[in-house]
C-alpha positions in Angstrom: 0.0 0.0 0.0 1.4 3.4 -1.0 0.9 6.1 1.6 0.3 9.6 0.5 3.1 12.0 1.0 2.9 15.5 2.2 5.9 16.6 0.2 4.3 16.9 -3.3 7.1 18.5 -5.3 9.8 15.9 -4.5 8.5 12.9 -2.5 10.6 10.1 -1.0 14.1 11.5 -1.3 16.8 12.8 1.1 16.9 16.6 1.0 19.3 19.0 2.8 17.4 21.4 5.0 19.9 23.5 7.1 23.4 23.6 8.4 23.7 21.2 11.3 25.2 24.1 13.4 21.8 25.9 13.2 20.3 23.4 15.6 21.5 24.2 19.1 22.0 21.4 21.6 19.1 22.6 23.8 16.9 24.3 21.3 14.4 23.8 18.5 14.8 24.7 14.8 11.9 25.5 12.6 12.2 25.0 8.8 9.8 24.6 5.9 10.4 22.0 3.1 8.0 22.0 0.2 5.4 23.9 2.2 5.6 21.4 5.0 6.6 23.0 8.3 9.2 21.0 10.3 10.7 21.3 13.8 14.1 19.8 14.6 15.4 18.8 18.0 18.5 17.1 19.4 18.2 14.3 22.0 20.5 14.3 25.0 23.1 12.3 23.0 23.2 15.1 20.3 21.2 13.1 17.7 18.9 15.3 15.5 15.4 14.4 14.8 12.5 16.0 12.9 8.8 16.2 13.4 6.1 17.9 11.4 5.7 21.2 13.1 2.1 20.6 14.3 0.8 19.3 17.6 -1.7 16.5 16.9 -3.8 17.8 19.8 -4.7 21.3 18.6 -2.5 21.9 15.6 -0.3 24.5 17.3 3.3 24.9 16.0 5.5 22.8 18.1 8.4 25.0 17.2 6.8 27.7 19.4 7.3 25.5 22.4 10.4 24.3 24.1 12.9 21.5 24.3 12.6 19.7 27.6 15.6 18.5 29.6 14.7 15.0 28.4 15.1 16.0 24.8 11.4 16.1 24.0 9.4 18.8 22.2 6.9 20.5 24.5 3.8 22.1 22.8 3.4 25.7 24.0 -0.4 25.5 24.1 -1.2 22.7 26.6 2.3 21.4 27.4 2.0 18.0 25.7 5.4 16.4 25.1 6.6 14.3 22.2 9.8 12.3 21.9 12.0 12.0 18.8 9.9 9.0 17.6 6.7 11.2 17.8 5.3 9.4 20.8 3.4 11.5 23.3 5.2 11.0 26.6 3.3 13.4 28.8 -0.1 15.0 28.9 0.0 17.4 31.9 -2.8 17.3 34.5 -4.4 14.1 33.0 -2.8 11.0 34.3 -5.6 8.9 32.8 -5.0 10.1 29.3 -4.3 7.5 26.6 -0.9 8.8 25.5 -0.3 5.9 23.2 -3.2 7.0 21.0 -1.5 10.3 20.2 1.5 10.7 17.9 3.3 13.5 16.2 4.3 12.9 12.6 8.0 12.0 12.3 10.1 12.8 9.3 13.3 10.7 9.1 16.4 12.9 9.7 20.1 12.5 9.3 23.1 14.7 10.0 25.8 14.4 7.3 28.4 16.6 5.7 27.6 19.4 8.2 24.0 19.5 7.1 20.6 18.3 8.4 18.8 16.1 5.9 15.2 14.9 5.9 13.5 12.1 4.0 10.6 13.8 2.3 7.8 11.6 3.6 6.1 11.9 7.0 5.8 8.6 8.9 7.2 6.5 6.0 6.7 2.8 5.8 10.0 2.4 4.1 12.9 4.9 3.9 15.3 4.9 1.0 18.8 4.4 2.5 20.8 7.5 2.9 23.6 7.6 0.4 26.9 7.0 2.1 
């Protein structure tokens, strides 16, 4: 089954987005690729990841939020937190929430040659290997 892509102009390919140095260790970086807003974050080991810049809860830009000490992206609206895999890891003030039912869309990300690269398909079933 082929999944629709959100990157209409150049789907399913590795694309350079920004200098890797633009993504601070403890910050977020917002970029747009083919009209798709993305937010980049580094985990505590320094590995970069990318999510579609939209909270699945209320569609607020995640890039307006913060990076938590755990390396998650925290939405500025209600404080929901998403890890590098898009999993919702915290919904404040609601311990009974079904966090596993909420996911942010992940865009595969690599850091190579001093650049941040993304694979132009959100939540792909299969990723074309990054050229080495």
